[in-house]
LOKOL-649010 format. One record per residue: residue in one letter; x, y, z of N, C-alpha, C in turn. Coordinates in steps of 0.2 Angstrom, whole numbers, padded with zeros to 4 digits, always signed. Each point is the difference from the previous one (the first is absolute). Last residue first. Example, Ala and Ser with C-alpha at 12.3 -4.5 7.8 and 13.67 -1.06 7.14 Angstrom:
<sites>
S+0064-0011+0035+0004+0006+0001-0004+0005+0003/A+0002-0028+0000-0004+0006+0000+0004+0006+0000/
</sites>
This chain:
<sites>
P+0454+0409+0587+0000-0001+0007+0006+0002+0004/V-0012+0009-0022+0006-0003+0001+0002-0001+0007/R-0021+0007-0003+0001-0003-0007+0007-0003-0001/A-0013+0011+0019+0005-0005+0001+0001-0004-0007/T-0015+0018+0001+0005+0003+0005+0006-0006+0000/W-0020-0005-0014+0005+0005-0002+0005+0002+0005/E-0015-0016+0007+0002-0002-0006+0005+0005-0004/P-0012+0005+0020+0006-0004+0001+0003-0002-0006/T-0016+0022+0000+0000-0007+0000+0007-0004+0001/S-0007+0024-0003-0001-0002+0007+0000-0008+0001/F+0002+0012-0022+0006+0002+0005-0001-0002+0007/K-0016-0008-0018+0007-0001-0001+0004+0003+0005/D-0025+0000-0002+0002-0005-0004+0007-0002+0000/T-0009+0019+0013-0003-0007+0002+0003-0006-0004/V+0008+0021-0005+0002-0001+0006-0003-0007+0002/Y-0007+0009-0020+0007-0003+0000+0002-0001+0007/K-0020+0011-0002+0000-0007-0002+0006-0003-0001/H+0000+0022+0006-0003-0004+0005-0001-0007-0002/A+0007+0016-0016+0005-0002+0004-0002-0004+0006/L-0016+0007-0015+0004-0005-0003+0006-0002+0005/R-0014+0018+0006-0004-0006+0000+0005-0006-0003/L+0008+0021-0001+0000-0002+0007-0004-0006+0001/E+0001+0010-0021+0007-0002+0001-0001-0002+0007/E-0020+0009-0006+0002-0006-0004+0007-0003+0001/E-0006+0021+0009-0004-0005+0003+0001-0007-0003/G+0021+0018-0001-0007-0001-0002-0004-0005+0003/V+0022+0014+0009-0002-0007-0003-0007+0001-0001/Q+0011+0023-0001-0001-0005+0005-0002-0006-0003/D+0014+0026-0004-0005-0005-0003-0001-0005+0006/G+0014+0025-0009-0003-0004+0005-0005-0005-0002/V+0021+0009-0015-0007+0002+0002-0003-0005+0005/L+0025+0009-0013-0003-0005+0005-0007+0003+0002/G+0026+0005-0015-0007+0001+0001-0004-0005+0004/Y+0025+0001-0005-0005-0003-0005-0007+0002+0000/R+0018+0010+0014+0003-0002-0005-0004-0003-0006/S-0008+0009+0021+0003+0005-0003+0004-0003-0007/R-0012-0015+0014-0004+0005-0003+0003+0005-0004/F+0013-0014+0014-0003-0004-0006-0005+0004-0004/H+0008+0009+0020+0006+0000-0005-0003-0004-0006/A-0014+0001+0018+0000+0007-0003+0006+0000-0005/V-0004-0020+0013-0005+0002-0005+0001+0006-0003/M+0015-0004+0016+0001-0005-0005-0005+0001-0005/R-0002+0012+0020+0005+0003-0004+0002-0005-0006/D-0016-0007+0016-0002+0006-0004+0005+0003-0005/I+0006-0018+0014-0004-0002-0005-0003+0006-0004/I+0013+0005+0019+0005-0004-0006-0005-0002-0005/E-0010+0008+0019+0002+0005-0004+0005-0002-0005/E-0011-0016+0014-0005+0004-0004+0003+0005-0004/R+0014-0011+0016-0001-0004-0006-0005+0003-0005/P+0015+0016+0016-0006-0005+0001-0001-0004-0007/L+0025+0011+0005-0007+0002-0002-0005-0006+0002/G+0025+0001+0000-0003+0003+0006-0007+0002-0001/T+0017-0012-0014-0004+0006-0002-0001+0004+0006/Q+0012-0021+0001+0004+0004-0005-0004+0007-0002/R-0010-0016+0016+0007+0002+0003+0003+0005-0006/R-0020-0011-0006-0001+0004+0006+0006+0004+0002/L+0002-0016-0017-0004+0006-0002-0001+0005+0005/P+0011-0021+0005+0004+0004-0005-0004+0007-0001/D-0001-0020+0018-0004+0005-0002+0003+0006-0004/V+0000-0025+0014+0003+0002-0006-0005+0006-0002/R+0005-0012+0025-0004+0002-0005+0004+0002-0006/K+0010-0010+0019-0007-0002+0001-0005+0002-0005/V+0028-0007+0001-0005+0005-0001-0007-0002+0001/A+0021-0013+0002-0002+0004+0006-0006+0005-0001/S+0010-0014-0017-0003-0005+0005-0002+0004+0006/A+0000+0012-0024+0005-0003+0004-0003-0004+0005/I-0008+0007-0026-0001-0001+0007+0005-0003+0004/G-0003+0007-0024+0002+0005+0004-0002-0001+0007/K-0004-0013-0020-0005+0004+0002+0002+0005+0005/D+0015-0017-0010-0003+0004-0005-0005+0005+0002/S+0009-0015+0016+0005+0005-0002-0003+0005-0006/I-0012-0019+0007+0000+0005+0005+0004+0006-0002/K-0001-0020-0014-0006+0006-0001+0001+0005+0006/E+0015-0018+0001+0001+0004-0006-0005+0005-0001/R-0003-0015+0018+0005+0005+0002+0002+0004-0006/G-0025-0011+0000+0008-0002+0001+0004+0005+0001/I-0027-0002+0006+0005+0004-0005+0007-0002+0002/R-0027-0006+0005+0006-0004+0000+0005+0003-0005/L-0021+0013+0014+0003-0002-0007+0006-0005+0001/V-0011+0009+0019-0006-0003-0004+0003-0003-0007/R+0014+0010+0017-0003-0006+0003-0005-0003-0005/L+0011+0020-0005+0005-0006-0001-0003-0006+0004/M-0012+0020+0000+0001-0002-0007+0004-0006+0000/K-0002+0011+0020-0006-0003-0002+0001-0004-0007/E+0017+0015+0006+0000-0006+0005-0006-0005-0001/A+0002+0021-0011+0005-0005-0003+0000-0006+0004/D-0018+0020-0004+0002-0003+0006+0005-0007-0003/I-0004+0024-0014-0002-0007+0001+0003-0003+0006/D-0005+0024-0015+0002-0002+0007-0002-0007+0002/Y+0000+0008-0023+0000+0006+0004+0002-0001+0007/A+0003-0012-0025+0001-0001+0007-0001+0007+0003/M-0010-0009-0024+0005+0004+0003+0000-0001+0007/T-0010-0013-0024-0001+0001+0008+0006+0003+0003/V-0012-0004-0026+0005+0002+0004-0002+0001+0007/H-0008-0009-0027-0002+0002+0007+0006+0000+0004/H-0012-0002-0027+0007+0001+0004-0002+0003+0007/L-0012-0013-0024-0001+0002+0007+0007+0001+0003/V-0010+0001-0026+0006-0001+0004-0002+0002+0008/A-0015-0008-0024+0002+0005+0005+0006-0003+0004/G-0013-0012-0018+0004+0006-0003+0002+0005+0005/S-0012-0022+0002-0004+0005-0002+0004+0006-0003/A+0010-0018+0011-0001-0002-0007-0005+0005-0003/L+0017+0007+0020-0006-0004-0001-0001-0001-0007/R+0022+0005+0017-0003+0002-0007-0006-0005-0001/K+0014+0010+0023-0004-0007-0003-0003+0004-0007/Q+0019+0005+0023-0004+0002-0006-0003-0006-0003/A+0013+0013+0024-0001-0006-0004-0005+0002-0006/A+0019+0012+0020-0005+0000-0005-0001-0007-0003/G+0010+0013+0024+0001-0005-0005-0006+0000-0005/A+0014+0018+0019-0006-0003-0003+0002-0005-0005/I+0017+0011+0014-0006+0004+0002-0007-0004-0002/K+0028-0006+0005-0006-0001-0004-0006+0004+0003/G+0024+0010+0007-0002-0007-0001-0007+0000-0005/Q+0014+0019+0008-0002-0003+0006-0003-0007-0002/E+0006+0015-0018+0006-0001+0004-0001-0004+0007/S-0019-0004-0017+0003+0006+0001+0007-0002+0003/A-0020-0012-0017+0004+0000+0006+0003+0007+0000/I-0019-0019-0012+0002+0008+0000+0003+0000+0007/D-0004-0023-0017+0000+0004+0006+0002+0007-0001/N-0001-0021-0015-0006+0004+0001-0001+0003+0007/L+0020-0011-0012-0006+0000-0005-0006+0005+0002/P+0019+0011+0002-0003-0006-0003+0000-0006+0004/Q-0001+0026+0008+0004-0006+0000-0002-0006-0002/Y-0004+0029+0000-0003-0007-0002+0006-0005+0000/W-0001+0023+0015+0002-0002-0006-0004-0007-0001/A+0001+0025+0017-0001-0007-0001+0001-0002-0008/K+0002+0020+0021+0003-0002-0007-0001-0007-0001/I-0015+0017+0015+0003-0007+0000+0003+0000-0007/G-0014+0018+0009+0006+0000+0003+0004-0006-0001/V-0022+0008-0009+0000-0001+0007+0006-0002+0003/E-0001+0003-0023-0004+0005+0002-0001+0001+0008/G+0009-0019-0012+0005+0005+0000-0003+0006+0003/L-0014-0018-0004+0004-0001+0006+0006+0006+0001/A-0014-0001-0019-0004+0002+0006+0004+0000+0006/G+0010-0007-0021-0001+0007+0001-0003+0002+0006/L+0001-0023-0004+0007+0003+0002-0001+0007+0000/V-0018-0011-0007+0000+0000+0007+0007+0003+0002/W-0005-0001-0023-0004+0005+0004+0001-0001+0007/D+0009-0017-0014+0004+0006+0000-0004+0006+0004/D-0008-0024-0004+0001+0003+0006+0005+0007+0000/L-0006-0014-0020-0007+0001+0004+0001+0004+0007/F+0020-0006-0013-0004+0005-0004-0006+0001+0004/A+0013-0018+0008+0003+0007+0001-0004+0006-0003/Y-0007-0022-0005+0000+0001+0007+0002+0007+0001/S+0002-0008-0022-0007+0003+0002+0000+0001+0008/E+0019-0011-0010+0000+0008-0001-0007+0003+0002/V+0003-0024+0002+0005+0004+0004-0001+0008+0000/F-0012-0015-0015-0003+0001+0007+0005+0004+0005/S+0002+0007-0025+0001-0007+0003-0004+0001+0007/M-0006+0016-0021+0004-0001+0006+0000-0007+0002/G-0013+0010-0018+0007+0001-0002+0004-0001+0006/A-0024+0006+0007+0002-0003-0007+0007+0002-0002/V-0015+0007+0020+0007-0004+0001+0002-0003-0007/L-0021+0011+0001+0005+0005+0004+0006-0003+0001/T-0017-0012-0011+0003+0005-0004+0004+0004+0004/E-0014-0016+0010+0006-0003-0002+0004+0006-0004/P-0018+0009+0017+0000-0004-0006+0007-0002-0002/A-0007+0004+0026+0002+0004-0006-0001-0005-0006/Y-0001+0004+0029-0004-0004-0005+0000+0004-0007/L+0014+0000+0026-0002+0003-0006-0003-0005-0005/S+0002+0003+0028+0000-0004-0006-0001+0004-0006/Y+0010+0001+0028-0004+0003-0005+0000-0005-0006/T+0006+0004+0029-0001-0005-0006-0004+0004-0006/I+0015+0004+0025-0004+0004-0005+0000-0005-0006/T+0002-0004+0028+0003-0001-0006-0004+0005-0005/N-0006-0002+0024+0008-0001-0001+0003-0001-0006/G-0024+0002+0006+0003+0006+0002+0008-0001+0000/P-0013-0022+0002-0004+0006-0002+0005+0006+0002/E+0013-0022-0005-0004+0002+0005-0003+0007-0002/I+0014-0022-0013-0005+0006+0000-0003+0001+0007/F+0020-0014-0016-0003+0000+0006-0003+0007+0001/M+0007-0016-0022+0000+0007+0003-0004-0001+0007/A+0015-0017-0020-0006+0001+0005+0001+0007+0003/G+0010-0005-0025+0000-0003+0006-0006+0003+0005/G+0000-0005-0028+0004+0004+0005-0001-0003+0007/G-0018+0001-0022+0005-0004+0003+0004+0004+0005/S-0027+0003-0006+0006+0001-0003+0006-0004+0004/I-0023+0000+0006+0000-0003-0007+0007+0001-0003/R-0005-0002+0027-0002+0004-0005+0001-0003-0007/R-0006-0009+0027+0004-0001-0006-0002+0005-0005/V-0002-0001+0029-0003+0000-0007+0005-0001-0005/V-0005-0001+0028+0005-0001-0005-0004-0001-0006/R-0003+0013+0025-0003-0004-0005+0005-0001-0006/V+0003+0005+0028+0002+0001-0007-0003-0004-0005/G+0000+0001+0026-0006+0003-0004+0002+0002-0007/H+0014-0011+0018+0001+0007-0001-0007+0003-0004/R+0003-0023+0003+0001+0003+0007+0000+0007-0001/E-0001-0012-0020-0006-0001+0004+0000+0004+0006/A+0020-0002-0012-0005+0004-0003-0006+0001+0004/A+0016-0016+0007+0002+0007+0002-0005+0005-0004/E-0002-0022-0006-0002+0001+0007+0001+0007+0002/A+0007-0006-0021-0007+0000+0000-0002+0001+0007/D+0022+0007-0013-0002-0004+0006-0007+0000+0001/V+0012+0004-0025-0004+0003+0006-0001-0006+0005/E+0012-0002-0021+0001+0007+0001-0004+0002+0007/N+0001-0023-0009+0007+0002+0001+0000+0007+0001/R-0021-0010-0003+0004-0003+0007+0007+0003+0000/L-0013+0006-0020-0002+0002+0006+0003-0001+0006/S+0011+0003-0024-0002-0005+0004-0003+0003+0007/Q+0001+0013-0024+0003-0002+0006-0003-0005+0004/F-0006+0013-0021+0004-0007-0001+0004-0002+0006/S-0014+0021-0002-0004-0006-0003+0004-0006+0000/G+0005+0017+0019+0000+0000-0007-0003-0006-0003/I-0007+0010+0025+0005-0004-0003+0000+0001-0008/V-0008+0014+0023-0002-0001-0007+0006-0003-0003/V-0010+0004+0026+0006-0002-0004-0003-0001-0007/A-0011+0016+0021+0000-0005-0005+0007-0002-0002/P-0019+0015+0018+0007-0002-0002+0000-0005-0005/S-0020+0017-0001+0003-0004+0005+0007-0002-0002/A-0013+0016-0012-0004-0001+0005+0002-0004+0006/W+0012+0016-0020-0001-0006+0003-0005-0001+0006/E+0005+0016-0024+0000+0000+0007-0002-0006+0002/W+0011+0010-0024-0003-0005+0004+0000+0002+0007/V+0001+0012-0026+0003+0000+0007-0004-0005+0004/R+0001+0002-0028-0003-0001+0006+0004+0000+0006/L-0002+0009-0027+0004-0001+0005-0004-0001+0006/T-0005-0004-0028-0001+0002+0007+0005-0001+0005/P-0011+0002-0028+0006-0002+0005-0001+0003+0006/P-0023-0003-0011+0007+0003-0002+0005-0003+0004/R-0022-0014-0006+0003+0004+0005+0006+0003-0002/R-0011-0015-0014-0006+0003+0004+0002+0004+0005/G+0014-0014-0016-0001+0007-0002-0007+0003+0004/A+0013-0021+0003-0006-0001-0004-0002+0007-0003/G+0018-0002+0015+0002-0004-0006-0006+0000-0004/V-0003+0010+0021+0004+0004-0005+0002-0004-0006/E-0013-0012+0016-0004+0005-0003+0005+0005-0004/E+0011-0017+0011-0004-0003-0005-0005+0006-0004/A+0013+0005+0020+0005+0000-0006-0005-0004-0006/L-0011+0003+0020+0001+0007-0003+0005-0001-0006/V-0006-0019+0012-0006+0003-0003+0002+0006-0004/Q+0017-0011+0014-0002-0004-0006-0006+0003-0004/D+0007+0010+0021+0005+0001-0005-0002-0004-0007/L-0014-0001+0018-0001+0006-0004+0006+0000-0004/A-0001-0018+0014-0005-0001-0006+0000+0007-0003/M+0014-0002+0018+0003-0004-0005-0005+0000-0006/H-0006+0012+0019+0004+0004-0003+0003-0005-0006/L-0015-0009+0015-0003+0004-0005+0005+0004-0004/A+0007-0014+0017-0002-0004-0006-0003+0004-0005/P+0007+0010+0021+0005-0002-0005-0002-0003-0006/E-0016+0018+0012+0004-0006+0002+0004-0003-0005/Q-0005+0027+0003-0003-0006-0003+0004-0006+0003/P-0003+0029+0004+0003-0007+0001-0004-0006-0002/P-0005+0024-0012+0001-0002+0007+0003-0007+0000/E+0005+0013-0022-0006-0001+0004+0002-0002+0007/H+0009+0010-0025+0003-0001+0007-0006+0000+0005/I+0006+0001-0028-0003-0003+0005+0003+0000+0006/L+0002+0014-0026+0002-0002+0008-0004-0003+0003/R+0006+0003-0028-0005+0001+0006+0004-0002+0006/W+0007+0009-0026+0001-0004+0006-0005+0001+0005/D+0003+0002-0027-0004+0003+0005+0000-0003+0007/H+0018+0000-0022-0005-0004+0004-0003+0005+0004/D+0020+0004-0013-0005-0002-0005-0006-0002+0003/R+0020+0006+0012-0004+0005-0001-0006-0001-0006/W+0017-0017+0006-0004+0002+0006-0005+0005-0002/D+0008-0012-0021+0003+0003+0005-0004+0001+0006/S+0001-0020-0021-0003+0006+0003+0004+0004+0005/A+0008-0016-0022-0001+0000+0007-0004+0007+0001/R+0009-0012-0021-0006+0005+0001-0003+0000+0007/A+0020-0013-0010-0006-0003+0003-0006+0004+0001/V+0020+0009-0008-0002-0005-0005-0006-0004+0003/A+0010+0016+0014-0003+0004-0006-0003-0006-0005/R+0011-0007+0019-0007+0003+0002-0003+0003-0006/R+0022-0008-0002-0004-0006+0000-0008+0003+0002/V+0018+0016+0000-0001-0003-0006-0005-0005+0000/A+0007+0007+0021-0004+0005-0004-0002-0002-0007/I+0015-0014+0012-0007+0000+0003-0004+0005-0004/G+0023+0000-0005-0004-0006-0003-0007+0000+0003/V+0013+0017+0009-0001+0001-0007-0004-0006-0003/A+0008-0003+0021-0006+0004+0000-0001+0003-0007/E+0019-0013+0003-0006-0004+0000-0006+0004+0000/P+0021+0011+0000-0001-0003-0006-0007-0004+0000/T+0000+0020+0017+0005-0006-0001-0002-0003-0006/I-0003+0024+0015-0002-0004-0005+0005-0006+0000/G+0002+0018+0015-0007+0000+0000-0003-0004-0005/L+0024+0006-0005-0003+0002+0006-0007+0000+0000/M+0024-0008-0015-0008+0000+0000-0002+0001+0007/V+0023+0003-0017-0003+0000+0007-0007+0001-0001/T+0022-0010-0016-0007+0003+0000-0002+0000+0007/D+0021-0008-0010+0000+0006+0004-0007+0003+0001/R+0005-0020-0013+0001-0001+0006+0000+0006+0005/P-0015-0002-0023+0007+0001+0002+0001-0002+0007/L-0020-0012-0011+0001+0007+0002+0008+0000+0001/G-0013-0020-0007+0002+0004-0005+0002+0007+0002/A-0006-0018+0015+0006-0002-0004+0001+0005-0005/E-0019+0004+0013+0006+0000+0004+0006-0002-0004/V-0021-0002-0010+0002+0007+0001+0006+0000+0004/R-0009-0021-0004+0003+0003-0007+0002+0007+0002/A-0010-0010+0018+0007-0003-0001+0003+0002-0007/G-0023+0006+0006+0005+0003+0004+0007-0002-0001/I-0017-0012-0011+0001+0007-0003+0005+0004+0004/A-0006-0021+0008+0004-0001-0006+0001+0007-0003/K-0014-0001+0019+0007-0001+0002+0004-0001-0006/A-0023+0004-0003+0003+0006+0002+0007-0002+0002/D-0009-0015-0019-0003+0002+0006+0004+0006+0003/L-0005-0006-0027+0005-0001+0006-0003+0002+0006/G-0011+0001-0022-0002-0005+0005+0005-0001+0006/A+0002+0014-0020-0005+0003+0005-0001-0004+0005/P+0024+0002-0013-0006-0004+0000-0005+0003+0005/L+0018+0017-0009-0001-0006+0004-0006-0004-0001/G+0006+0021-0011+0001-0006-0004+0000-0006+0005/D+0005+0023+0011-0003-0001-0006+0002-0006-0004/L+0009+0006+0022-0007-0003+0000-0003-0001-0007/I+0021+0011+0003+0001-0007+0002-0007-0004+0000/A+0001+0024-0004+0003-0004-0005+0001-0008+0001/D-0008+0015+0017-0005+0000-0006+0003-0004-0005/I+0015+0005+0017-0005-0005+0002-0005-0001-0005/K+0016+0017-0004+0003-0008-0001-0005-0005+0003/E-0005+0023+0002-0001-0002-0007+0003-0007-0001/L+0002+0009+0021-0007-0001-0001-0001-0002-0007/A+0022+0005+0007-0002-0006+0003-0008-0001-0002/A+0013+0021-0003-0001-0005-0006-0003-0007+0002/D+0006+0017+0016-0007+0001-0003-0001-0005-0005/P+0017-0010+0018-0001+0007-0003-0006+0001-0004/E-0006-0007+0019+0006+0003-0003+0004-0005-0003/L-0026+0005+0013+0004-0004-0005+0006+0004-0002/F-0024+0000+0018+0007+0002-0002+0004-0004-0004/F-0029+0002+0002+0006-0003+0003+0006+0004-0002/D-0024+0002-0005+0003+0005+0004+0006-0003+0004/G-0010-0007-0026-0002+0000+0007+0004+0005+0004/S-0001-0016-0025+0000+0007+0002-0001-0001+0008/I+0004-0014-0026+0000+0000+0007+0001+0007+0003/R-0008-0013-0024+0002+0007+0003+0000-0001+0008/P+0000-0016-0026-0001+0001+0008+0003+0007+0002/A-0004-0012-0024+0000+0007+0003-0001+0001+0007/H-0005-0024-0006+0001+0004-0005+0000+0008+0003/L+0002-0030+0006-0001+0007+0002+0002+0005-0005/L-0009-0023-0008+0006+0003+0003-0002+0006+0003/G-0015-0015-0013+0003-0003+0006+0006+0003+0003/D-0011+0010-0018+0001-0007-0002+0004-0004+0005/V-0004+0023+0008-0001-0002-0008+0004-0006-0001/V-0009+0017+0022+0003-0006-0002-0002-0002-0007/D+0005+0023+0017-0005-0003-0005+0003-0007-0001/V+0003+0019+0021+0003-0004-0004-0006-0003-0005/D+0008+0015+0024-0005+0001-0006+0003-0004-0006/A+0004+0002+0029+0002-0003-0007-0006+0001-0005/V+0011+0009+0026-0006+0000-0005+0003-0003-0006/V+0006+0003+0028+0002-0002-0006-0006-0001-0005/L+0006+0012+0025-0005-0002-0004+0004-0001-0007/K+0012-0002+0025-0003+0005-0005-0004-0004-0005/G+0007-0010+0025+0004+0003-0005-0005+0005-0004/G-0006-0016+0018+0006+0004+0003+0004+0004-0006/P-0013-0018-0011-0001+0001+0007+0006+0004+0004/V-0008+0004-0025+0005-0004+0003-0001+0001+0007/K-0018+0003-0019+0003+0003+0005+0005-0004+0004/Y-0011+0000-0026+0002-0004+0006+0003+0005+0004/E-0016-0001-0024+0003+0004+0005+0002-0005+0006/G-0008+0001-0029+0001-0004+0006+0004+0004+0005/H-0013+0000-0026+0003+0004+0005+0000-0004+0007/M-0003-0001-0030-0001-0003+0007+0004+0003+0005/
</sites>
C-alpha cells in the first residue's frame, strides 16, 4: 500500500507499507524532506513496524516522536506527517494526480445559483458522473453568504442589507459569514472524491486541500500560510477563509473566499460583527477598505485568478469544462426549491 502527504509549507512524505494480521509490516518512509542523523530514517521505519494498523495519524505520530532520539532534526517533515502518510497508505487514498481535474469558470451568476451549483456539482462528483472539478466563481450581485449553522438575525442586519441591495443566502457548509461584492473577492470551490482526503482528519484536510493556493500566492509575491482551523493568512493579516462539507454520496466540497478589495465600512453595516471578530479580520475602525490581495500584489483580480489556475494546472493538471445542461437544470430546481426560500435561508432564525 502506498500513501503520500505533502506537508503544507513543507515537503512530501511517502509511506509504503503492508498490513499483516492487523499490524503494519515492513514500512518504508521516504520523501524530499531533510532528516538528521541519517539513521533516523531507519529508526522511524522500525518504530512503525508492528504498530496496529488502525491507529490514527496523531497516535502514529506520537509513537514516532516518542521513539526518536532527542537530537533528531526534522525539516519539512513532522512525526504527525509520517502518521498521515501511513494512514493514507492503509486507507488506499488517492492522490491529486490520480484524477482528471476539470476547470469551470463561467460568467457571473446570482448568489442563490452559486449555492445550488455547489451542491449539484459535489453530488455529481460523488456519484461518479463528473470528474473532480475546480470552479472559480463570478458574482452577478452583492451578497452575504452565511454558514449552514449560523443564526440569520445574529449575523445580518436585514434592513442594512436591503438598503445596500445585498442578497442574503445560506450555503450547505458550516463556518462564518462572507461579504461579497462583484469584483472584490476571489471565490473558488473544489469538488473531490473522499479518497483524496482519506486518512486525514477534517483539520488536516483543510490545509491539504489549500496547499496549492499557498504556492500560487507565493508566485505573486505573498508569503502565506494556513492558520487553523480554516484561514489563509500573511504578515498583513487574514487573506481568506475556507469551509468544507462532506456529502453522503462520497464527495468533499471545499470552498474558499479570498479578499481582493472589500468595502469594510459597508460590510460592518450589513454584518453584525463583534469586536473579537473584527480583530480576526484585520479591520481597524478607521479603515475604509480591506484589500490584502490588491495591495500586497499590485495585480488586477483577473491576473491573480489566471495565475492561481495556472499554478493548479502545473501541479495537478486541469482541463477546461463547463456546467452541463442537466447540472444547470438541477441547480435551478435547487434554487427554486431550497436556496431562495425563506425556510432554508432562515432555517436558523
